[in-house]
C-alpha positions as CSV (number, residue, x, y, z in Angstrom):
1,G,7.7,-36.2,12.7
2,M,9.9,-33.4,12.3
3,G,6.5,-31.4,10.8
4,I,4.5,-32.1,14.1
5,F,7.4,-30.7,15.9
6,T,7.9,-28.0,13.7
7,G,4.1,-27.1,13.4
8,L,4.2,-27.1,17.4
9,T,7.3,-24.8,17.6
10,F,5.6,-22.2,15.3
11,I,2.1,-22.5,17.5
12,I,3.8,-21.9,21.0
13,F,6.3,-19.3,19.6
14,G,2.7,-17.3,18.5
15,K,1.2,-17.8,21.5
16,L,4.3,-16.6,23.4
17,F,5.1,-13.8,21.0
18,F,2.0,-12.7,21.1
19,H,1.6,-12.6,25.1
20,S,4.6,-10.6,25.4
21,L,3.4,-8.0,22.7
22,F,0.0,-7.6,24.7
23,K,1.8,-7.4,28.0
24,T,4.6,-5.0,26.8
25,L,1.8,-2.6,25.0
26,A,0.0,-2.4,27.8
27,D,3.3,-1.7,30.1
28,L,3.8,0.9,27.2
29,R,0.4,2.5,27.8
30,L,0.5,2.9,31.4
31,Q,4.8,4.1,31.4
32,L,3.7,6.8,29.0
33,F,0.5,7.8,31.3
34,D,2.5,7.8,34.1
35,H,5.1,10.3,32.1
36,L,2.5,12.6,30.9
37,S,1.2,12.9,34.6
38,A,4.5,13.5,36.1
39,G,5.5,16.2,33.5
40,R,5.2,20.1,34.1
41,V,1.4,21.1,33.5
42,G,3.4,24.1,31.4
43,D,4.6,21.5,29.3
44,I,1.6,19.7,28.6
45,E,0.0,22.8,27.7
46,Q,1.5,24.1,25.2
47,Y,-0.1,21.5,23.3
48,H,-3.8,21.4,22.2
49,P,-5.5,18.3,24.0
50,G,-6.8,17.0,20.6
51,E,-3.3,17.2,19.4
52,L,-1.7,15.5,21.7
53,I,-3.9,12.5,22.3
54,S,-4.1,12.1,18.7
55,R,-0.4,11.9,18.6
56,V,-0.4,9.4,21.9
57,N,-3.2,7.0,20.3
58,S,-1.3,7.1,16.8
59,D,2.2,6.6,18.4
60,V,1.0,3.8,20.6
61,D,-1.3,2.4,17.8
62,A,1.7,2.2,15.3
63,V,4.3,0.4,17.5
64,S,1.4,-2.1,18.3
65,E,0.9,-3.0,14.7
66,V,4.7,-2.9,13.5
67,F,5.5,-5.7,16.5
68,G,2.2,-7.4,16.1
69,Y,1.9,-8.5,12.6
70,Q,5.1,-7.1,10.3
71,F,7.6,-8.0,13.1
72,R,6.0,-11.8,13.2
73,Q,6.4,-11.5,9.5
74,L,9.8,-10.0,9.7
75,V,11.3,-13.0,12.0
76,F,9.2,-15.8,9.9
77,T,10.5,-14.6,6.2
78,V,14.3,-13.4,7.6
79,L,14.4,-17.5,8.9
80,T,12.8,-18.8,5.9
81,G,15.2,-16.9,3.3
82,I,18.3,-17.7,5.7
83,C,16.9,-21.7,5.1
84,A,16.3,-21.0,1.6
85,M,19.5,-19.6,1.3
86,I,22.0,-22.3,3.0
87,A,20.3,-24.7,0.7
88,M,20.4,-22.7,-2.1
89,M,24.3,-22.3,-1.8
90,V,24.4,-26.4,-0.9
91,I,22.8,-27.1,-4.1
92,D,24.3,-24.3,-6.6
93,W,26.4,-21.5,-4.9
94,K,26.1,-19.0,-8.3
95,V,22.4,-19.4,-7.6
96,G,23.0,-18.5,-4.2
97,V,25.5,-15.6,-5.0
98,V,22.4,-14.1,-7.0
99,L,19.5,-14.6,-4.5
100,V,22.4,-12.6,-2.1
101,I,22.6,-10.0,-4.8
102,V,18.4,-9.4,-4.8
103,A,18.0,-9.4,-1.0
104,V,20.8,-6.9,-0.5
105,L,19.0,-4.6,-3.7
106,T,15.6,-5.1,-2.2
107,A,17.0,-3.8,1.6
108,V,18.3,-1.0,-0.4
109,V,15.7,-0.2,-1.8
110,N,13.3,-0.8,1.0
111,H,15.2,1.5,3.3
112,Y,15.0,4.1,0.8
113,Y,11.6,4.1,0.3
114,A,10.9,3.4,4.3
115,G,12.7,7.1,4.8
116,K,10.2,8.6,2.5
117,M,7.5,7.4,4.0
118,R,8.3,8.1,7.2
119,V,8.4,12.1,6.5
120,V,5.0,12.3,4.9
121,S,3.8,9.7,7.7
122,D,4.6,12.5,10.4
123,R,3.0,15.4,7.9
124,I,-0.2,13.2,8.1
125,Q,0.5,12.8,11.7
126,A,0.4,16.7,12.7
127,T,-2.0,17.4,10.0
128,L,-4.5,14.8,11.4
129,G,-3.3,16.3,15.0
130,R,-4.2,19.9,13.7
131,M,-7.6,18.7,12.5
132,S,-8.3,17.2,16.0
133,A,-7.6,20.6,17.6
134,T,-9.6,22.5,15.4
135,A,-12.3,20.1,16.5
136,M,-11.9,20.0,20.3
137,D,-11.8,23.9,19.9
138,A,-15.1,23.7,18.3
139,V,-16.9,21.4,20.5
140,Y,-15.7,23.1,23.8
141,G,-15.4,26.7,22.5
142,S,-18.9,26.4,20.3
143,K,-20.6,29.5,22.8
144,E,-17.6,31.9,21.9
145,V,-17.7,31.0,18.7
146,R,-21.0,32.2,17.8
147,I,-20.8,35.0,20.0
148,Y,-17.6,36.3,17.9
149,H,-18.8,35.2,14.6
150,M,-15.8,32.9,13.7
151,Q,-17.7,29.3,12.3
152,S,-16.6,30.6,8.9
153,A,-12.6,30.6,9.8
154,Q,-12.8,27.3,11.8
155,Q,-14.6,25.8,8.8
156,D,-11.8,27.4,6.7
157,N,-9.2,26.2,9.1
158,Y,-10.5,22.9,9.0
159,E,-11.1,22.6,5.5
160,K,-7.3,23.3,4.8
161,S,-5.8,21.5,7.3
162,N,-8.0,18.6,5.4
163,G,-6.8,19.5,2.3
164,K,-2.8,19.3,3.8
165,W,-3.7,15.6,5.4
166,L,-5.3,14.7,1.6
167,D,-2.3,15.8,-0.3
168,N,-0.1,14.0,1.7
169,T,-1.8,10.6,2.1
170,K,-2.6,10.6,-1.7
171,E,1.8,11.1,-1.6
172,N,2.2,8.4,0.8
173,S,-0.4,6.2,-1.4
174,G,1.8,7.0,-4.7
175,I,5.2,6.0,-2.3
176,R,4.1,2.9,-1.2
177,A,2.6,2.1,-4.9
178,K,6.2,2.5,-6.1
179,L,8.0,0.6,-3.2
180,E,5.4,-2.1,-4.3
181,L,6.1,-2.0,-8.0
182,A,9.9,-2.2,-6.7
183,N,9.3,-5.1,-4.5
184,F,7.3,-7.0,-7.3
185,S,9.8,-6.3,-9.9
186,L,12.5,-8.1,-7.5
187,K,11.3,-10.7,-6.7
188,I,12.6,-14.2,-8.6
């Protein structure tokens, strides 16, 4: 009886959660479009179209990813952890205290690496924006580029941005690997 109730509760929660998520993301996209449309042209023109589009899409996709799988997983993990903690405190409070210490240590380690990853991810996003801007310049200004023989300068610019993107991506992968190693080491 209790297993069926729990299973149905999880299914209903999942359906309601994803319905709310998709509605919220649709509203976010509409509000973002309305906000950009209402802005002054001069404010928008200071950004290259490719960079602006890349940033907007990347940010909305990041929000979607975080609130999609990751947030739901976090809620389930926290609820499971609280239930396990209560059970451990009832069974043996000493083990429960050790688990609390490990949980706090894990949270501190994740917070530390999340800050580092955020900085590197911002650099990656800025580089992708520059790469998009260069590609847009190549597409929209191809006649001028050929007339003034700027192909090699444009290609050098793109290759430089691509190299920075690759370096930042490698750094981000290294940070993620260290975080995974730390989390694996803290598992009991």
